Each structure stands twice: as C-alpha cells, then as structure tokens.
C-alpha positions in Angstrom: -25.1 58.3 59.7 -25.3 61.6 61.8 -22.8 63.1 59.3 -25.5 63.6 56.6 -28.3 64.5 59.0 -29.8 67.9 58.0 -32.9 67.8 60.0 -31.7 70.9 61.8 -31.8 73.0 58.8 -34.7 75.5 58.2 -36.8 74.7 55.0 -35.5 78.0 53.1 -31.8 76.9 53.9 -32.5 73.2 52.9 -34.0 74.1 49.6 -31.3 76.8 48.9 -28.5 74.3 49.5 -30.3 71.7 47.4 -30.5 74.0 44.6 -26.9 74.9 44.8 -25.8 71.2 44.9 -28.2 70.3 42.0 -26.7 73.1 39.9 -23.2 72.0 40.8 -24.0 68.4 40.1 -25.3 69.3 36.5 -22.3 71.5 35.9 -20.0 68.5 36.9 -22.1 66.1 34.7 -21.5 68.4 31.6 -17.8 68.4 32.5 -17.7 64.8 32.7 -19.5 64.3 29.5 -16.9 66.8 27.9 -14.0 64.7 29.2 -15.5 61.5 27.9 -15.8 63.3 24.5 -12.2 64.3 24.6 -10.9 60.7 25.7 -13.1 59.2 22.9 -12.1 61.6 20.2 -8.4 61.3 20.9 -8.5 57.7 21.8 -6.7 58.2 25.0 -8.3 54.9 26.4 -5.8 52.9 24.2 -2.8 53.9 26.4 -4.8 53.0 29.5 -5.2 49.5 28.2 -8.7 49.5 26.9 -9.8 48.8 23.3 -12.8 51.1 23.2 -14.5 53.9 25.2 -17.2 51.7 26.3 -14.7 49.2 27.9 -12.8 52.1 29.5 -16.1 53.5 31.1 -17.2 50.0 32.3 -13.7 48.9 33.4 -12.1 52.0 34.7 -15.1 54.1 35.8 -17.3 51.1 36.8 -20.2 52.3 34.8 -23.1 50.1 33.8 -23.4 49.2 30.1 -26.6 51.5 29.9 -24.7 54.4 31.6 -21.6 54.0 29.5 -23.5 53.9 26.3 -25.7 57.0 26.9 -22.8 59.0 28.0 -20.7 58.1 25.1 -23.8 58.7 22.8 -24.3 62.3 24.4 -20.6 63.1 24.3 -20.4 62.4 20.6 -23.5 64.4 19.9 -22.1 67.2 22.2 -18.8 67.3 20.4 -20.7 68.1 17.2 -23.1 70.5 18.8 -21.5 72.1 21.7 -24.8 73.7 22.8 -25.6 70.3 24.3 -22.9 70.9 27.0 -24.7 74.1 28.0 -28.1 72.4 28.1 -26.7 69.7 30.3 -25.0 72.1 32.6 -28.1 74.3 33.3 -30.5 71.4 33.5 -32.5 71.9 30.3 -31.4 68.4 29.3 -30.7 65.2 31.3 -28.4 62.5 29.9 -31.4 60.4 29.2 -33.3 63.3 27.1 -30.1 64.2 25.4 -29.7 60.6 24.3 -33.3 60.7 22.8 -32.4 63.8 20.9 -28.9 62.8 19.7 -29.9 60.7 16.6 -32.1 63.8 15.5 -29.6 66.5 15.7 -28.7 68.1 12.4 -26.8 71.4 11.6 -29.9 73.0 10.3 -32.3 72.2 13.1 -30.2 71.5 16.2 -30.7 75.0 17.8 -34.5 74.8 17.3 -34.7 71.2 18.4 -32.6 71.9 21.7 -34.7 74.9 22.4 -38.2 73.0 22.0 -36.9 70.1 24.0 -35.9 72.2 27.0 -37.2 70.8 30.4 -39.4 68.2 28.7 -39.4 64.7 29.9 -38.4 61.7 27.9 -41.9 60.6 26.9 -42.8 64.3 26.0 -39.6 64.5 23.6 -40.3 61.2 22.2 -44.0 62.3 21.5 -42.6 65.5 20.0 -40.3 63.6 17.7 -43.0 61.2 16.7 -45.3 63.9 15.3 -45.0 63.5 11.4 -45.8 67.4 11.0 -43.0 68.4 13.5 -40.4 70.2 11.2 -37.9 69.7 14.1 -38.0 65.9 13.9 -35.3 65.0 11.6 -34.9 61.3 11.5 -31.2 60.2 11.0 -30.6 59.2 7.3 -28.9 55.8 8.5 -28.5 53.9 11.7 -25.7 55.3 13.8 -24.1 54.6 17.2 -26.5 57.2 18.7 -29.5 55.2 17.3 -28.6 52.1 19.3 -30.6 53.4 22.3 -34.1 53.0 21.4 -36.3 56.0 22.5 -39.8 54.4 22.2 -39.4 51.7 24.7 -39.6 51.9 28.4 -37.5 48.9 29.0 -34.1 49.1 30.6 -31.6 50.0 27.8 -29.4 46.8 28.1 -32.3 44.8 26.9 -32.8 46.6 23.5 -29.6 48.7 23.1 -26.6 46.9 24.5 -27.4 43.8 22.4 -26.2 45.8 19.4 -22.9 46.7 21.0 -20.9 44.3 18.8 -21.5 46.5 15.7 -21.1 49.9 17.2 -18.0 51.9 16.3 -17.1 52.0 20.0 -16.3 48.4 19.9 -14.1 49.0 16.8 -12.0 51.1 19.1 -12.0 54.1 16.8 -14.5 56.9 17.1 -15.3 58.8 13.9 -14.5 62.4 13.4 -17.1 64.9 14.6 -20.2 64.9 12.3 -19.2 61.8 10.5 -22.0 59.2 10.1 -21.4 55.6 10.6 -22.1 53.2 7.7 -25.3 51.1 8.3 -24.9 47.5 9.4 -24.5 45.0 6.5 -27.1 42.7 8.2 -29.5 43.5 11.0 -28.7 41.8 14.3 -31.1 38.8 14.9 -29.6 37.3 18.0 -29.1 38.2 21.7 -27.4 36.4 24.6 -28.3 37.4 28.1 -27.6 35.7 31.5 -30.2 34.1 33.4 -30.9 33.9 37.2 -29.7 30.3 37.3 -26.2 31.1 36.1 -26.8 29.9 32.5 -27.5 32.0 29.5 -30.5 32.7 27.4 -29.9 32.7 23.7 -32.7 34.2 21.5 -32.3 33.8 17.7 -34.5 34.8 14.8 -33.8 32.5 11.8 -34.9 32.5 8.2 -37.0 29.7 6.6 -33.8 28.4 5.0 -32.0 28.3 8.2 -35.0 26.5 9.9 -34.8 24.0 7.1 -31.2 23.3 7.9 -32.0 23.0 11.7 -34.7 20.4 10.9 -32.3 18.4 8.7 -29.6 18.5 11.5 -32.4 17.2 14.1 -33.2 14.5 11.6 -29.5 13.4 11.2 -29.1 13.5 15.0 -32.2 11.4 15.5 -30.3 8.5 17.2 -27.9 10.7 19.1 -30.5 13.3 20.2 -33.8 11.7 20.1 -35.5 15.0 21.7 -34.1 17.1 18.9 -33.6 19.8 21.5 -32.6 22.9 19.5 -30.3 23.9 22.4 -28.2 20.6 22.2 -28.2 21.0 18.3 -26.9 24.5 18.9 -24.2 23.4 21.3 -22.9 20.7 19.0 -22.9 23.0 16.0 -20.9 25.6 17.8 -18.5 22.9 19.3 -17.8 21.6 15.7 -17.5 25.1 14.1 -15.2 26.3 16.9 -12.8 23.4 16.1 -13.0 24.3 12.3 -12.3 27.9 13.0 -9.3 27.0 15.2 -7.9 24.7 12.5 -8.5 27.3 9.7 -6.8 30.2 11.7 -4.1 28.3 13.7 -3.6 25.2 11.7 -1.9 22.7 14.0 -3.4 20.9 17.0 -3.1 22.3 20.5 0.2 21.6 22.1 1.9 20.6 18.7 3.3 24.3 18.4 5.6 23.9 21.3 8.7 23.2 19.1 7.8 26.0 16.6 10.8 28.1 15.6 11.2 31.5 14.1 10.4 32.6 10.6 11.9 35.0 8.1 10.2 38.2 7.0 6.6 38.9 7.8 5.2 35.5 7.0 4.2 33.7 10.2 3.6 29.9 9.9 0.6 28.5 11.6 2.5 26.6 14.1 4.2 29.9 15.4 0.8 31.5 15.3 -0.6 28.8 17.4 2.3 29.2 19.9 1.7 33.0 20.2 -2.0 32.4 20.6 -1.4 29.8 23.5 1.3 32.0 25.1 -1.1 35.0 25.3 -4.3 33.0 26.1 -6.2 34.3 23.2 -6.3 37.7 24.6 -4.9 41.0 23.7 -1.5 41.4 25.4 -1.2 45.1 25.6 -0.4 46.3 29.3 -0.7 50.0 30.2 1.7 52.0 32.2 -0.2 51.3 35.4 -0.4 47.6 34.9 -3.9 47.1 33.3 -4.0 44.6 30.6 -6.4 44.8 27.7 -9.3 42.5 28.0 -10.2 42.3 24.3 -10.6 38.8 22.9 -12.0 39.8 19.5 -10.3 41.0 16.2 -6.8 39.8 17.5 -3.8 40.2 15.3 -0.1 39.1 15.6 2.1 42.0 16.2 5.9 42.3 16.1 7.1 44.0 19.4 10.1 45.2 17.4 8.6 46.1 14.0 10.1 44.3 11.0 10.8 47.8 9.5 13.2 48.3 12.4 14.8 44.9 12.0 12.5 42.9 14.1 12.0 39.2 13.2 9.2 36.6 13.4 10.4 34.8 16.6 8.3 33.7 19.4 10.0 36.3 21.7 9.2 39.1 19.3 5.6 38.3 18.7 2.4 38.9 20.7 -1.3 39.2 20.3 -2.9 42.6 20.0 -6.4 43.6 19.1 -6.6 45.8 16.0 -6.9 49.0 18.0 -3.8 48.4 20.1 -2.0 47.2 17.1 -2.6 50.4 15.4 -1.8 52.4 18.4 1.5 50.6 18.9 2.4 51.2 15.3 1.8 55.0 15.8 3.7 54.9 19.1 6.9 53.2 17.7 7.0 54.4 14.1 5.3 57.8 14.5 1.8 58.8 13.6 2.9 60.6 10.4 4.8 57.6 9.2 1.9 55.3 9.7 -0.5 57.8 8.3 1.6 57.9 5.1 1.9 54.1 5.0 -2.0 53.9 5.2 -2.5 56.5 2.7 -0.1 54.7 0.3 -1.8 51.3 1.0 -5.2 53.0 0.3 -3.9 54.5 -3.0 -2.4 51.0 -4.0 -5.7 49.5 -3.2 -7.6 52.0 -5.2 -5.2 51.7 -8.0 -5.4 47.9 -8.0 -9.4 48.1 -7.8 -9.3 50.6 -10.7 -7.1 48.3 -12.7 -9.3 45.2 -11.8 -12.4 47.2 -12.9 -10.8 48.2 -16.1 -9.8 44.5 -16.8 -13.4 43.6 -16.1 -14.6 46.2 -18.4 -12.3 45.0 -21.0 -13.2 41.4 -20.6 -17.0 42.3 -20.8 -16.2 44.1 -24.0 -14.3 41.3 -25.5 -17.1 38.9 -24.4 -19.7 41.1 -26.1 -17.8 41.3 -29.3 -17.2 37.5 -29.3 -21.0 37.1 -28.6 -21.9 39.5 -31.5 -19.4 37.6 -33.9 -20.8 34.3 -32.8 -24.3 35.6 -33.4 -23.5 36.8 -36.8 -21.7 33.6 -37.8 -24.7 31.7 -36.6 -26.9 33.8 -38.6 -24.6 33.1 -41.7 -24.5 29.5 -41.0 -28.3 29.4 -40.6 -28.8 31.2 -43.8 -26.4 28.7 -45.7 -28.1 25.7 -44.1 -31.5 27.2 -45.3 -30.3 27.7 -48.8 -28.8 24.3 -48.9 -32.1 22.9 -47.5 -34.1 24.5 -50.3 -31.7 23.4 -52.9 -31.8 19.8 -51.8 -35.7 20.0 -51.5 -35.9 21.5 -55.1 -33.5 18.9 -56.6 -35.6 15.9 -55.0 -38.8 17.4 -56.3 -37.2 17.8 -59.7 -36.4 14.0 -59.5 -40.1 13.3 -59.2 -40.0 12.7 -55.4 -43.0 13.4 -53.4 -43.4 16.4 -51.2 -43.0 14.4 -48.0 -39.9 12.5 -49.4 -38.4 15.8 -50.5 -38.8 17.3 -47.1 -37.3 14.1 -45.4 -34.3 14.2 -47.7 -33.9 17.9 -47.0 -33.9 17.2 -43.3 -31.2 14.5 -43.9 -29.2 17.1 -45.6 -29.6 19.5 -42.6 -27.8 16.9 -40.5 -24.7 17.0 -42.7 -21.6 19.0 -41.6 -21.7 22.7 -42.4 -18.8 22.4 -45.0 -20.5 19.5 -46.9 -21.2 20.3 -50.6 -24.5 20.3 -52.2 -23.6 17.2 -54.1 -22.7 15.2 -51.0 -25.9 16.3 -49.3 -28.0 15.2 -52.2 -26.2 11.9 -52.4 -26.8 11.3 -48.8 -30.5 12.2 -49.2 -31.0 9.8 -52.1 -29.2 7.1 -50.4 -31.4 7.3 -47.5 -34.6 7.7 -49.4 -33.6 4.7 -51.7 -32.8 2.4 -48.8 -36.3 1.0 -48.6 -36.4 0.3 -52.3 -33.2 -1.6 -52.2 -34.3 -3.7 -49.2 -37.4 -4.6 -51.0 -35.6 -5.6 -54.1 -33.4 -7.8 -52.1 -36.4 -9.5 -50.4 -38.0 -10.1 -53.8 -34.8 -11.6 -55.0 -34.5 -14.1 -52.2 -38.1 -15.0 -52.6 -37.5 -15.6 -56.4 -34.5 -17.8 -55.7 
C-alpha cells in the first residue's frame, strides 16, 4: 500500500502529475478505441476464436457488456469521423458523451456538433440534442447499432441497451463498411431475459392481444395439469415442446440414433449425419484459434467441410464440423482465398438476382394472362347476359301473344332463363308452356276421375 502513497508531494507537484497522467490516460483511451475500430473493421477477432467484436471485448479483454458496447459504438463512429479520436485524446469528449453523439453524427454537421459538445456532460448533450430548433441535432434516419445505447435514460446500459444485442450487426460477426447504415430491425424487440438474485432468470415479455388469447386458450387446455394457470409453467412447457420440434426439424433423428451414421456423397448431408456432427461438437462452434481458444458461439451454426468439397473433401463424420456463420465464411476465405470466395459470392448474388428477375417477369406475365382471361370472361358474361335477356324478352312476348297474363308470361320467361345457354328459343318456349300448363292438366285429370 505504501507504493502508491503520495502524501509527501506538494500540492503543485501532485496536481501537475495528475494532469499529466490524465492526459496520458485519455491519449491511451483514444489509441485503444482506434485499435478496437481496426480489429472490428478487419474482423481480426475471428482468427482469435471470437464470433464478433463484442464477444472479443468481453472474453479477451474482460470488459462488461456496457463497456464493450460503448467502445465498439464509439470506435465505429470514429472510423467514419476521425475527429472523434482527437476529441477523446484531449478530453473534449469521454466515451459516454461520444456514445451519446454517435447516432447523430452526419458528414454535414459532424464538425459543428463535435465543437458544440466539447467538454459538456452527458445530460447537457442530451438536452442540446433534444431541442427541436437545434440545427445540429440530426436524428438518425433509421435504427443503427449506435442507437442501441439510449441517451435519455439514467439507468445502467445493460438494462436498456444490451437487451438488443441479438439484433445488432456485432452479433452477426461482420461490421459494415465505414458510413454504411444498418437496416432497421424487422420487428421491435418485445422481450428481455435477465438473471435474478436467486440464481433464476426473470423473463419479461410484451405480447399482442392475439398472443394473449392463445395463452388463455393454452391455460384452459392445461386446466387439469396446471390448475393455477401460472404463465411461467405454461411458458416452460411451450418452450420444451417447441425445442423438441426444432430439434426434429433440423436434425431429424432421435438423440443417439445417429451413432451409426455413415458418410454421404456430394454436398448433401443427411439428417442422421447432421445429428452426429451436432452431438460430437456439442451444439457449439468448433473453431479453435492458434492460441487454443475455442469459439463460444451457439447460434447460427452451420455444417462445414474441413476439407472443402471443391478441393475433394467428402461428407464424412471426420471431415465435418460445426462452425458459426462468421467462422464458416472466415475458413472459406482462409482455405480458398478471399478473391475466390468473393467471386463466388458475387456469382451467387448475380444468380439470385437473375432468378428473382425471372420470377418477377414470370409473375408479371401470369398477372397479364390473368387480366386478359378476366377481361375475356367479363366480355363473354356480358354477351351471355345480353343473349339471355333477348331470349327472356322473346319468350315473354311470345307468351303474351298467346293470351297469357303478365304474371304468367313473366313466370314463363323465368323458366326459360333457367334453360342452358345453348337452348333454342323454341325449346325455351316449349318448356315454359309445359310448366304453365301443368296446373290445367292436373285439374283436367282430377275432373276426369271425379266424372268416372
């Protein structure tokens, strides 16, 4: 403890030393942010056995989620606007205030915004950005990774920012190019899982009225098994059943049944072999770095050929492994070469675009054919309706000419309308007369029986 005792220093020397240490610390911070930006942009974390920069900062550098998020956020903003590095180095901005500014930095206003925010605290910058008349407060056009850290809340960042980690581009393992915006999330995040003090986990969900109705129906169906209707128990049962469904859908065979799975030809991998590889690697990315660190990613796993099929590799248990999508792409670039992989990707993109254009053209042609068929059907219906109306009028006129009453003539014309379209006028008139004469014939038969 005596090592760090500075009580013997005069006030002037203590303050001068502290100023020097503070300036050096800020300069080292800017250098650290710059190195994070480099590792993130070049994806150097992949070779170290990490699927994304966030995992690297947390696993290799032992940062908290909050600290890792903010530094990656500021590093990406500083890569687009290098002035941020200078602001960090001389203390005009801290990591926290730079994280507040990051979502609002645009090429047109970045310099003015950084100058106006110099040496301001986080609440002061938040108030400055919240003023509607502030010309420097340019809100981002769409949600980005930088906007994951809220600037209007005083809560600790993991509560409101890290719950969105699953949809940030850092988790995808591939940072975008400088200045490129991320596409907005397809659906807003409506759930959060956080550990509790008891060792269990708190799950907070926001569900729609339709989903609530399904929950109520599930509680009703489980009335005998779960009389309390506890949503947590219903949730646990639902997840258990759905997990079994997903495992069957993706892996097919039952656990342990894939032990005798053999190899396969080509790129096709049967589900039994897929299950075997999954069990062998424990449902986790099998990439191991040069220093022995194994990737801990368990999401977006893919079956990878250790020796690529393009180089003669086969789909055998010894040549297959689980890799996350990031390390799968990294291994392809390492073994086959980045240029080759890039060409293949561009070729695949062109093929997909070509197929999409062909499918769109096919849909357009089908819509055109459907429109023509609809027009023709409408025209035929109009002609058919006109012919029926003319036949109706002719039958009505003929019945009126035979001294039938107006009501009987209309009834006979209605009988003619029920005849087939190709029926002649004579057949329609005969059918109408037969139907109209039926009561007279029945009356004559009754009178004849009575006379007899």
